[in-house]
ZADREN-449328 format. One record per residue (C-alpha): x, y, z; residue number from 0. Coordinates in pm, 1 decimal. Example, Ala and Ser with C-alpha at 12.3 -4.5 7.8 and 13.67 -1.06 7.14 Angstrom:
BEGIN
+----------+----------+----------+-----+
!        x !        y !        z !   k !
+----------+----------+----------+-----+
!   1230.0 !   -450.0 !    780.0 !   0 !
!   1367.0 !   -106.0 !    714.0 !   1 !
+----------+----------+----------+-----+
//
This chain:
BEGIN
+----------+----------+----------+-----+
!        x !        y !        z !   k !
+----------+----------+----------+-----+
!  -2120.4 !  -3335.3 ! -11470.1 !   0 !
!  -2354.3 !  -3608.7 ! -11592.3 !   1 !
!  -2617.8 !  -3715.9 ! -11340.5 !   2 !
!  -2740.7 !  -4074.8 ! -11329.0 !   3 !
!  -3068.3 !  -4162.8 ! -11164.1 !   4 !
!  -3129.1 !  -4498.5 ! -11010.0 !   5 !
!  -3404.2 !  -4687.8 ! -11180.7 !   6 !
!  -3560.6 !  -4946.5 ! -10943.8 !   7 !
!  -3765.5 !  -5091.2 ! -11228.6 !   8 !
!  -3446.1 !  -5175.1 ! -11419.8 !   9 !
!  -3323.7 !  -5378.2 ! -11124.9 !  10 !
!  -3657.7 !  -5552.5 ! -11104.2 !  11 !
!  -3654.2 !  -5640.1 ! -11477.3 !  12 !
!  -3299.5 !  -5786.3 ! -11431.9 !  13 !
!  -3408.6 !  -5989.7 ! -11133.5 !  14 !
!  -3716.9 !  -6120.3 ! -11324.5 !  15 !
!  -3500.9 !  -6232.8 ! -11615.0 !  16 !
!  -3265.4 !  -6414.3 ! -11377.4 !  17 !
!  -3549.5 !  -6590.9 ! -11200.6 !  18 !
!  -3703.9 !  -6693.5 ! -11535.9 !  19 !
!  -3365.9 !  -6831.6 ! -11647.9 !  20 !
!  -3323.6 !  -7035.6 ! -11326.8 !  21 !
!  -3678.5 !  -7176.6 ! -11352.2 !  22 !
!  -3631.0 !  -7272.5 ! -11719.0 !  23 !
!  -3306.2 !  -7456.3 ! -11630.3 !  24 !
!  -3473.4 !  -7630.7 ! -11341.3 !  25 !
!  -3785.2 !  -7743.3 ! -11527.0 !  26 !
!  -3611.9 !  -7836.6 ! -11850.6 !  27 !
!  -3734.5 !  -8178.5 ! -11972.4 !  28 !
!  -3388.7 !  -8255.1 ! -12122.6 !  29 !
!  -3230.6 !  -8253.2 ! -11776.1 !  30 !
!  -3477.4 !  -8513.6 ! -11641.9 !  31 !
!  -3467.2 !  -8735.7 ! -11952.0 !  32 !
!  -3091.3 !  -8759.9 ! -11940.5 !  33 !
!  -3073.8 !  -9001.5 ! -11648.3 !  34 !
!  -3298.0 !  -9195.0 ! -11410.1 !  35 !
!  -3340.5 !  -9098.4 ! -11052.1 !  36 !
!  -3046.8 !  -9202.0 ! -10830.4 !  37 !
!  -2721.5 !  -9070.4 ! -10695.4 !  38 !
!  -2399.8 !  -9047.7 ! -10894.9 !  39 !
!  -2084.7 !  -9216.9 ! -10756.7 !  40 !
!  -1765.3 !  -9017.4 ! -10731.0 !  41 !
!  -1506.2 !  -9108.5 ! -10998.8 !  42 !
!  -1149.5 !  -9061.1 ! -11101.8 !  43 !
!  -1061.8 !  -9085.4 ! -11474.9 !  44 !
!   -702.4 !  -9081.4 ! -11589.3 !  45 !
!   -497.1 !  -9196.8 ! -11886.7 !  46 !
!   -194.4 !  -9422.7 ! -11915.1 !  47 !
!      3.6 !  -9476.1 ! -12231.8 !  48 !
!   -227.1 !  -9762.0 ! -12345.7 !  49 !
!   -547.6 !  -9726.7 ! -12141.1 !  50 !
!   -801.8 !  -9497.5 ! -11989.1 !  51 !
!   -856.9 !  -9595.1 ! -11621.3 !  52 !
!  -1182.3 !  -9515.4 ! -11444.2 !  53 !
!  -1224.5 !  -9565.1 ! -11076.9 !  54 !
!  -1566.6 !  -9527.0 ! -10908.2 !  55 !
!  -1658.0 !  -9526.4 ! -10538.9 !  56 !
!  -1923.4 !  -9792.3 ! -10480.0 !  57 !
!  -1911.2 !  -9868.6 ! -10109.0 !  58 !
!  -2158.4 ! -10131.4 !  -9993.3 !  59 !
!  -2216.1 ! -10268.9 ! -10338.5 !  60 !
!  -2165.1 ! -10623.4 ! -10451.3 !  61 !
!  -2025.2 ! -10682.5 ! -10803.1 !  62 !
!  -2357.3 ! -10838.5 ! -10905.1 !  63 !
!  -2542.3 ! -10522.3 ! -10803.4 !  64 !
!  -2368.3 ! -10309.7 ! -11062.5 !  65 !
!  -2431.7 ! -10298.0 ! -11439.2 !  66 !
!  -2161.2 ! -10153.7 ! -11664.7 !  67 !
!  -2215.5 ! -10052.6 ! -12026.6 !  68 !
!  -1925.2 !  -9940.4 ! -12239.9 !  69 !
!  -1933.7 !  -9786.7 ! -12587.7 !  70 !
!  -1646.9 !  -9627.7 ! -12781.8 !  71 !
!  -1696.6 !  -9290.3 ! -12617.5 !  72 !
!  -1890.8 !  -9335.2 ! -12290.5 !  73 !
!  -1935.1 !  -9559.1 ! -11982.2 !  74 !
!  -2263.2 !  -9599.9 ! -11796.4 !  75 !
!  -2260.7 !  -9727.6 ! -11443.8 !  76 !
!  -2591.0 !  -9820.1 ! -11279.8 !  77 !
!  -2705.4 ! -10038.9 ! -11000.1 !  78 !
!  -2893.0 ! -10064.7 ! -10675.7 !  79 !
!  -2807.1 ! -10143.6 ! -10313.2 !  80 !
!  -3058.9 ! -10214.1 ! -10043.6 !  81 !
!  -3047.4 ! -10127.1 !  -9679.3 !  82 !
!  -2906.3 ! -10420.8 !  -9477.3 !  83 !
!  -3132.4 ! -10380.8 !  -9181.9 !  84 !
!  -3410.2 ! -10137.7 !  -9092.4 !  85 !
!  -3366.5 !  -9975.8 !  -8756.3 !  86 !
!  -3699.9 !  -9908.6 !  -8589.4 !  87 !
!  -3759.3 !  -9677.5 !  -8298.7 !  88 !
!  -3685.9 !  -9323.8 !  -8208.0 !  89 !
!  -3321.0 !  -9361.2 !  -8107.1 !  90 !
!  -3172.6 !  -9303.8 !  -8448.5 !  91 !
!  -2934.0 !  -9013.3 !  -8429.8 !  92 !
!  -2784.5 !  -9009.3 !  -8780.0 !  93 !
!  -2855.6 !  -9166.6 !  -9116.0 !  94 !
!  -2587.7 !  -9064.2 !  -9360.8 !  95 !
!  -2523.4 !  -9381.1 !  -9561.5 !  96 !
!  -2687.5 !  -9397.0 !  -9903.3 !  97 !
!  -2900.7 !  -9674.2 ! -10029.9 !  98 !
!  -3086.5 !  -9702.7 ! -10352.2 !  99 !
!  -3007.4 !  -9658.1 ! -10717.1 ! 100 !
!  -2693.3 !  -9523.2 ! -10869.9 ! 101 !
!  -2651.1 !  -9387.6 ! -11219.3 ! 102 !
!  -2356.2 !  -9219.5 ! -11380.1 ! 103 !
!  -2283.6 !  -9157.0 ! -11750.3 ! 104 !
!  -1921.5 !  -9066.3 ! -11814.3 ! 105 !
!  -1819.5 !  -8928.3 ! -12155.8 ! 106 !
!  -1467.6 !  -9045.0 ! -12241.9 ! 107 !
!  -1200.6 !  -8807.6 ! -12376.4 ! 108 !
!  -1071.8 !  -9068.7 ! -12627.2 ! 109 !
!  -1222.9 !  -9364.4 ! -12810.3 ! 110 !
!  -1180.4 !  -9707.6 ! -12643.8 ! 111 !
!  -1228.2 ! -10068.2 ! -12740.4 ! 112 !
!  -1542.3 ! -10168.7 ! -12548.4 ! 113 !
!  -1510.6 ! -10547.8 ! -12569.7 ! 114 !
!  -1158.2 ! -10546.9 ! -12417.6 ! 115 !
!  -1260.5 ! -10350.8 ! -12102.9 ! 116 !
!  -1164.0 ! -10511.5 ! -11769.3 ! 117 !
!  -1339.9 ! -10448.3 ! -11442.5 ! 118 !
!  -1208.6 ! -10517.7 ! -11091.7 ! 119 !
!  -1391.9 ! -10445.3 ! -10762.6 ! 120 !
!  -1190.9 ! -10419.5 ! -10447.1 ! 121 !
!  -1264.8 ! -10245.7 ! -10109.1 ! 122 !
!  -1562.1 ! -10054.1 ! -10247.9 ! 123 !
!  -1373.8 !  -9919.0 ! -10554.8 ! 124 !
!  -1463.8 ! -10031.3 ! -10904.7 ! 125 !
!  -1168.2 ! -10003.6 ! -11143.5 ! 126 !
!  -1231.6 ! -10012.1 ! -11515.9 ! 127 !
!   -938.6 ! -10048.7 ! -11751.6 ! 128 !
!  -1041.3 !  -9927.2 ! -12097.5 ! 129 !
!   -789.3 !  -9993.7 ! -12379.2 ! 130 !
!   -760.0 !  -9700.2 ! -12606.4 ! 131 !
!   -849.7 !  -9746.3 ! -12969.6 ! 132 !
!   -562.5 !  -9700.9 ! -13213.6 ! 133 !
!   -630.4 !  -9408.3 ! -13436.1 ! 134 !
!   -680.7 !  -9505.9 ! -13799.0 ! 135 !
!   -410.6 !  -9366.6 ! -14018.4 ! 136 !
!   -556.7 !  -9219.7 ! -14330.2 ! 137 !
!   -294.8 !  -9144.9 ! -14595.6 ! 138 !
!   -346.4 !  -8844.4 ! -14805.6 ! 139 !
!   -484.6 !  -8889.5 ! -15152.3 ! 140 !
!   -354.5 !  -8681.2 ! -15437.3 ! 141 !
!   -637.0 !  -8497.8 ! -15613.6 ! 142 !
!   -595.3 !  -8379.6 ! -15965.2 ! 143 !
!   -725.5 !  -8040.6 ! -16045.4 ! 144 !
!   -924.8 !  -7998.8 ! -16361.3 ! 145 !
!   -917.9 !  -7667.6 ! -16532.0 ! 146 !
!  -1245.8 !  -7547.2 ! -16676.2 ! 147 !
!  -1243.0 !  -7334.3 ! -16992.9 ! 148 !
+----------+----------+----------+-----+
//
């Protein structure tokens, strides 16, 4: 029978590696450079035969408060909403509504035509209709094989 002994230092080394990994992920500069501070709105992204449709929850926003940038392969939503009124005093029981900046970069699964994108805002939902780009058909080219001697 083979005896195994418990090595407490092996467990400590494993824990140390895991803590180092978590701290390196948390303090990674790439993560902070990727987007400005703000909260990200919830989205739905789906495909129809001719379009990609993106719906984003933006309650409390006015259309002029939101900037939309579209490229062939991504959409960037950003904007800012301000608090309507500031409640002063000690009788505030809850503050759950969000105010401030939003930022969301969405990578698209298929290329789109950016300049034909349509945006509609209704009841706090922004709907973007992004026409899919037609794939370019490249016909095969016959290549002659040269024999070397």
